[in-house]
C-alpha positions in Angstrom: 9.8 -16.2 24.2 6.2 -17.3 23.6 3.8 -14.5 24.9 1.5 -12.8 22.6 2.7 -9.7 21.0 0.0 -7.6 22.7 1.0 -9.0 26.2 5.0 -8.5 25.6 4.4 -4.9 24.5 2.2 -4.6 27.7 4.9 -6.0 29.8 8.2 -3.9 28.4 5.9 -0.7 28.9 5.2 -1.3 32.3 9.2 -2.0 32.7 9.8 1.3 30.7 7.1 2.9 33.7 8.8 1.6 36.6 5.9 -0.8 37.6 8.0 -4.5 36.7 11.1 -5.6 35.9 11.2 -8.5 32.7 13.8 -10.6 32.4 14.5 -13.6 30.0 16.8 -16.2 30.7 16.9 -20.3 30.5 17.0 -21.7 34.0 20.6 -21.1 35.7 21.5 -24.6 37.0 20.5 -26.1 34.1 22.2 -23.6 31.5 25.4 -24.5 34.0 25.2 -28.2 33.9 25.1 -27.6 29.8 28.2 -25.3 29.7 29.8 -27.7 32.2 29.9 -30.6 29.9 30.8 -28.8 27.2 34.1 -27.2 29.1 34.9 -28.8 32.1 37.0 -32.0 30.9 37.8 -33.5 34.4 37.9 -33.3 38.2 40.5 -31.7 39.3 42.1 -28.0 40.7 42.3 -26.5 37.3 39.1 -28.0 36.0 37.9 -25.9 39.0 39.3 -22.9 37.9 37.6 -23.7 34.4 34.4 -24.2 36.0 34.7 -20.8 38.1 35.4 -19.0 34.7 32.5 -20.5 33.3 30.2 -19.5 36.0 31.3 -16.3 35.9 31.5 -15.8 32.2 27.9 -17.3 31.7 26.5 -14.7 34.5 28.6 -11.5 33.6 28.6 -12.2 29.5 26.7 -14.9 28.1 23.1 -14.3 30.1 23.2 -11.0 29.5 24.1 -11.0 25.9 21.6 -13.9 25.1 18.8 -11.8 27.0 19.5 -8.7 24.6 19.2 -10.8 21.6 15.9 -12.5 22.7 14.6 -9.2 23.6 15.3 -7.6 20.1 13.7 -11.0 18.5 11.0 -10.6 20.5 10.2 -7.2 20.4 10.5 -7.2 16.8 8.2 -9.7 16.2 5.8 -7.9 18.5 6.1 -5.0 16.6 5.4 -6.3 13.4 2.4 -8.2 15.1 1.1 -5.2 16.4 1.6 -2.9 13.1 -0.4 -5.5 11.4 -2.9 -5.4 13.3 -2.9 -1.2 13.3 -2.4 -1.4 9.3 -5.7 -3.5 9.0 -7.5 -1.3 11.1 -6.7 1.6 9.4 -7.1 0.0 5.9 -10.8 -0.7 6.8 -11.8 2.8 8.6 -10.1 4.9 5.1 -12.3 2.2 3.4 -15.5 3.0 5.2 -18.9 3.4 3.3 -19.0 7.3 2.6 -22.4 9.0 2.5 -21.3 11.1 -0.5 -22.0 14.3 -1.8 -25.0 15.9 0.6 -25.3 19.3 2.4 -24.5 18.8 5.6 -25.1 20.1 9.5 -22.2 18.8 11.1 -22.0 19.1 15.2 -19.4 19.3 17.7 -21.5 18.5 20.9 -20.7 19.8 24.3 -22.4 20.9 27.4 -21.0 24.3 29.1 -19.0 25.3 25.9 -22.3 24.6 23.8 -22.8 22.7 20.2 -20.3 23.9 17.7 -22.3 24.0 14.1 -20.6 23.7 10.6 -22.9 23.9 7.5 -21.1 22.3 4.7 -21.8 22.2 0.8 -21.9 19.1 -1.5 -18.1 20.1 -2.0 -17.5 20.0 1.9 -16.7 23.7 1.6 -17.7 25.6 4.9 -21.0 27.9 4.5 -21.9 29.1 7.5 -20.9 28.2 11.9 -22.6 29.1 15.2 -23.0 28.0 18.5 -25.9 26.6 20.2 -26.5 25.6 24.0 -29.6 23.0 24.7 -27.7 21.4 27.3 -27.1 22.3 30.7 -26.3 24.7 32.6 -27.9 27.0 29.9 -30.7 24.6 28.8 -32.0 27.0 25.9 -33.7 24.2 24.0 -36.3 26.4 22.3 -33.8 28.8 21.2 -31.3 25.9 19.9 -34.2 24.1 18.3 -35.8 27.0 16.3 -32.1 27.8 15.1 -31.7 24.2 13.8 -34.9 24.1 12.1 -34.4 27.4 10.6 -30.5 26.3 9.3 -31.9 23.1 7.8 -34.7 24.7 5.8 -32.6 27.7 4.7 -29.5 25.7 3.1 -31.7 22.5 2.6 -29.8 20.2 4.5 -29.8 16.5 3.7 -27.8 15.0 6.7 -26.8 15.9 10.3 -23.4 14.3 11.8 -23.2 14.3 15.0 -19.7 13.9 16.9 -19.8 10.9 19.3 -17.8 12.5 21.8 -18.8 14.3 25.0 -22.8 15.1 24.9 -23.1 13.1 22.0 -25.8 11.0 22.6 -27.6 14.0 24.6 -27.3 16.0 21.2 -28.5 13.1 19.2 -31.8 12.8 21.3 -32.0 16.5 20.8 -31.8 16.7 17.1 -34.6 13.7 16.9 -36.8 15.2 18.6 -36.8 18.3 16.1 -40.1 17.8 14.0 -38.3 18.8 10.6 -40.7 19.5 7.7 -38.6 16.8 5.4 -36.7 13.5 6.4 -33.7 14.4 7.7 -30.8 11.4 8.6 -28.9 12.3 11.8 -26.0 10.3 12.1 -23.6 9.4 14.9 -20.0 10.1 13.4 -16.7 8.8 15.2 -14.7 11.6 16.1 -11.3 10.2 17.2 -8.3 12.8 16.0 -10.6 15.4 15.1 -9.7 17.5 17.9 -5.9 16.8 16.4 -6.9 17.8 13.1 -8.1 21.0 14.4 -5.1 22.1 16.0 -3.0 21.3 13.2 -0.9 23.2 10.2 -3.2 21.4 7.6 -6.4 22.9 9.4 -4.9 26.6 10.2 -4.1 26.8 6.2 -7.8 25.4 5.1 -9.7 27.6 7.7 -7.2 30.5 9.1 -10.3 33.0 10.1 -11.5 30.1 12.7 -11.1 29.1 15.7 -10.3 24.8 16.4 -14.0 24.2 17.5 -15.2 25.8 13.8 -12.6 23.4 12.6 -13.3 20.1 14.6 -17.0 20.6 13.8 -15.6 20.8 9.9 -13.9 17.5 10.2 -16.7 15.5 11.7 -18.9 16.4 9.0 -16.5 15.7 6.4 -15.8 12.3 7.7 -19.7 11.5 7.2 -19.6 12.4 3.5 -16.1 10.8 2.7 -14.0 9.5 5.7 -10.7 8.5 3.1 -11.0 12.2 2.3 -10.5 13.6 5.8 -8.9 11.0 7.5 -5.9 11.4 5.1 -5.4 14.6 6.9 -4.3 13.1 10.3 -1.8 11.4 11.8 -2.9 7.5 11.6 -1.6 7.2 15.6 -4.3 10.1 16.3 -7.5 8.4 14.9 -7.7 5.7 17.6 -7.3 2.1 16.1 -4.9 -0.2 16.6 -2.7 -1.0 19.9 0.3 -0.5 21.9 1.2 2.2 18.8 3.4 4.4 20.3 5.5 1.6 21.6 6.4 -0.1 18.7 9.6 0.7 16.3 8.5 4.2 14.8 10.1 4.3 11.6 8.7 0.9 10.9 5.3 1.8 11.7 5.0 4.9 10.0 6.1 3.4 6.9 3.6 0.6 7.3 0.7 3.0 7.7 1.9 5.3 5.0 1.9 2.3 2.4 -1.8 1.5 3.6 -2.8 5.1 2.9 -1.4 5.2 -0.5 -2.8 1.7 -1.4 -6.3 2.6 -0.1 -6.5 6.3 -1.9 -5.0 4.7 -5.3 -7.9 2.0 -4.6 -10.6 4.3 -4.4 -9.3 6.9 -7.0 -9.5 10.8 -6.3 -11.5 13.7 -7.9 -8.9 15.8 -9.3 -11.3 19.1 -9.2 -12.5 18.6 -5.4 -9.2 16.5 -4.0 -7.5 18.5 -1.2 -3.7 18.9 -1.4 -3.4 16.1 1.3 -5.4 13.8 -0.2 -3.2 14.3 -4.0 0.0 13.9 -1.6 -1.0 10.1 -1.6 -1.6 9.5 -5.3 0.9 7.3 -6.8 3.6 9.7 -8.7 2.8 13.0 -6.9 3.6 13.9 -3.5 3.2 16.3 -1.6 5.1 19.0 -4.0 3.1 18.3 -6.9 0.2 18.1 -4.6 0.3 21.5 -4.2 1.4 23.0 -7.6 -1.8 20.9 -8.6 -4.1 22.9 -6.7 -2.4 26.1 -7.1 -3.1 25.7 -10.7 -6.5 24.4 -10.3 -6.9 27.5 -7.8 -5.8 30.2 -10.6 -6.9 28.4 -14.0 -10.3 26.9 -12.6 -11.2 23.1 -13.2 -9.7 20.5 -14.8 -11.5 19.8 -18.4 -9.8 16.9 -18.8 -6.8 14.6 -17.6 -4.4 16.0 -20.1 -4.4 19.4 -18.8 -2.6 17.7 -15.9 0.3 18.3 -18.2 0.2 21.9 -18.2 0.9 22.3 -14.2 4.2 23.3 -13.5 6.9 20.6 -12.8 4.5 17.9 -13.5 6.6 15.7 -16.3 5.6 12.9 -18.5 6.8 10.4 -15.8 4.5 11.8 -12.9 1.1 11.9 -15.5 2.1 8.2 -16.6 1.9 6.8 -12.8 -0.9 9.2 -11.6 -3.3 9.7 -14.2 -4.9 6.1 -14.4 -5.8 7.6 -10.3 -7.0 10.9 -11.0 -10.9 11.3 -11.9 -12.5 14.0 -13.8 -16.8 13.2 -13.5 -17.6 16.2 -15.7 -15.0 15.9 -18.5 -15.7 16.3 -22.1 -14.2 12.5 -22.1 -16.4 10.1 -20.6 -13.1 8.1 -20.0 -11.8 10.4 -17.7 -13.9 9.7 -15.0 -13.1 6.2 -15.1 -9.5 4.3 -14.1 -8.7 3.3 -17.4 -5.3 5.0 -18.2 -5.3 7.9 -21.1 -2.4 5.6 -22.4 -5.2 3.1 -23.6 -7.7 5.6 -24.7 -6.6 4.5 -28.5 -7.9 1.2 -28.1 -11.1 1.9 -26.5 -11.7 4.6 -29.6 -11.2 1.6 -32.0 -13.4 -0.7 -30.3 -15.7 2.1 -30.6 -15.2 2.8 -34.4 -15.1 -1.2 -34.9 -18.9 -1.4 -34.0 -19.5 2.6 -35.3 -20.5 4.0 -31.7 -19.3 6.6 -29.7 -16.9 5.5 -26.6 -20.1 7.0 -24.7 -22.2 4.6 -26.5 -19.8 1.6 -25.6 -19.4 2.4 -22.1 -23.7 2.5 -21.8 -24.0 -0.6 -23.7 -23.8 -3.9 -22.4 -24.9 -5.6 -25.7 -22.1 -3.3 -27.3 -19.5 -4.7 -25.2 -20.6 -8.3 -25.5 -19.6 -7.8 -29.5 -16.1 -7.1 -28.6 -13.6 -9.3 -29.6 -10.6 -8.7 -27.4 -8.1 -11.0 -29.5 -8.6 -8.4 -32.5 -7.1 -5.6 -30.2 -4.1 -7.4 -28.2 -0.6 -5.2 -29.2 2.6 -4.6 -27.5 1.0 -2.2 -25.6 -2.2 -3.9 -24.5 -2.2 -7.7 -23.5 -5.1 -9.4 -22.8 -5.1 -9.1 -19.2 -4.9 -5.5 -19.5 -7.9 -4.9 -22.4 -9.8 -7.7 -19.7 -9.4 -4.8 -17.4 -10.7 -2.0 -19.6 -13.8 -4.0 -20.3 -14.5 -4.6 -16.5 -13.7 -0.7 -16.2 -15.9 0.4 -19.2 -18.8 -1.4 -17.6 -18.8 0.3 -14.3 -16.6 3.5 -14.7 -15.0 5.1 -11.6 -17.1 2.8 -9.5 -16.3 3.1 -5.6 -15.1 0.0 -4.4 -16.0 0.9 -0.9 -19.3 -0.3 0.5 -22.9 1.4 0.5 -23.3 3.5 3.4 -25.7 1.8 5.8 -27.5 3.7 8.4 -27.1 2.8 11.8 -28.7 4.0 15.0 -28.1 3.5 18.9 -30.7 1.8 21.6 -32.9 4.6 22.2 -33.2 3.8 25.9 -28.8 3.6 26.6 -27.4 6.8 26.7 -24.8 6.5 29.5 -22.8 3.6 31.6 -25.7 4.0 34.3 -28.3 2.9 31.7 -26.4 -0.7 30.9 -27.2 -3.5 32.6 -26.2 -7.2 32.3 -28.3 -9.1 29.9 -29.0 -6.5 27.9 -28.7 -7.0 23.9 -27.5 -3.8 22.1 -26.8 -2.8 18.6 -23.5 -1.5 18.6 -20.4 -0.4 15.6 -17.0 -1.8 16.0 -14.4 0.8 16.9 -11.1 -0.6 17.5 -9.4 -4.7 17.2 -6.8 -5.9 18.5 -5.6 -9.6 19.0 -7.0 -10.1 22.5 -10.5 -8.7 21.3 -12.7 -5.7 19.6 -13.8 -2.6 21.5 -17.2 -1.6 20.2 -19.5 1.5 20.5 -23.1 1.0 22.0 -23.7 4.5 22.4 -22.3 5.6 25.6 -19.0 7.6 26.2 -16.9 4.3 27.2 -16.0 1.5 24.4 -16.9 -1.6 25.7 -15.0 -5.2 25.0 -15.9 -8.1 23.2 -12.9 -10.5 24.5 -11.8 -12.7 21.5 -13.1 -15.9 23.7 -16.5 -13.9 23.2 -16.3 -13.5 19.7 -17.8 -16.5 18.0 -19.0 -19.6 19.0 -15.7 -21.3 18.1 -12.1 -20.7 18.8 -11.2 -17.5 17.3 -7.2 -16.6 16.8 -7.2 -13.8 14.8 -10.1 -11.0 15.6 -9.9 -9.5 12.1 -11.0 -13.1 10.3 -14.5 -12.5 12.0 -15.3 -8.9 12.6 -14.5 -5.4 10.5 -13.7 -2.0 11.6 -17.1 0.0 11.6 -19.0 -3.5 11.5 -22.6 -3.2 13.0 -23.7 -5.9 15.5 -25.3 -7.3 18.3 -23.8 -7.9 21.6 -25.0 -8.8 24.9 -23.7 -7.4 28.2 -21.9 -9.5 30.5 -20.3 -7.2 33.3 -20.7 -3.6 34.1 -18.3 -1.5 36.5 -19.1 1.6 36.7 -16.3 2.5 38.9 -13.6 1.7 36.5 -15.8 2.7 33.4 -15.6 -1.1 31.7 -18.1 -3.2 30.0 -17.6 -6.4 29.1 -19.4 -7.8 25.9 -20.1 -11.0 24.1 -21.0 -11.1 20.6 -21.7 -15.2 20.8 -24.6 -16.6 19.3 -26.3 -13.0 18.3 -24.4 -12.5 14.0 -25.1 -15.2 11.8 
């Protein structure tokens, strides 16, 4: 079967919902002719019976069996491709650039029910919450402006995160009309999955005394500060990326997505003194039980002073410590290596390097000249070969370096706030929100994502959109067609992005 995976899954979904019938079979006459040549050896009454038997067995047994087998093979192939696309999108989303530790005012926008505000400190802890009503039907613009201005000054706000859902652009425009005393970043944040988080057990455990609207605002603010730490709390299928995720093999999908989350968490590393139980769960060697015990120990005994202190956590044995320690960071530890990805078992090697040069480990980490004086071959041992030593030197040069890209400020076109403002021929800035085999969906600043079909992504043939675009990438698009009734926007990237 030659149908692309996304088309096959679409057809099977249509069949399951009763809109069409899918059949997979060769031309019946050709199949019977082939079988006759194999089994009908003469032309008499006996051979006629054989011919009838061949026809009956094909229609009743062989053809249905062939269809079942081909369906299974085609479905498995389509599932694997869909899961691959979903996993790649999830990886890009989890590794999106973080704003970093800032004091954030987060807004979950709304019209009738108002805009929910949450003030978060640099560690993402909730400091304050309330509701403003700057939009219809209340139109309390003056009161809302005064509240926002006072909150920004009182809490020394450094950035404002605004959810991109209903009333998102209207709230962004409202915020940007406020004359703050200092330069405040106001940023739109993709809120896909925030409502799922706010109603989850995880959210109820974190904020048992607050309703779902406050939790949603907190999620929006935290995912601006650190997308990875916040998104691991949400079922990946609810984040809004991928295609046909509910139609594929669910255990296979779950395994694939969990592998991606584990890979991303361990690649970035986890700050031991601020990480949530959910984030710690994905660290190699820990899991949910040990993650809960680490958080309990931290709550009872205060912040961890060193990686070695992890061994005091109940049930965290030598094996778990060996597997997890290199992925955990303690940025305020007395031992500077605790803030790096250098594993504790390699600390003695680094100490010998420093002793050889007559300096401290801290000085060795800060001085490029000192590191250049190290002859790695002198420190090779059964426990640390040349590749390991090379990795250690690279980490000493940039200890605890976040592999994610630097945060890049982005603004939508100020004149485009709804689909009514979008017209063919316009060129607009946008953010890629989802990538599928048939194209990329982008946010141009209205409530409906537009589609850049695979044929409109580049000036040359595009087989895999992921080779040309990435999730959260900022690009320019040209509007080709706007269907306001069906709320569909067709876009092109051809000739606009180098």
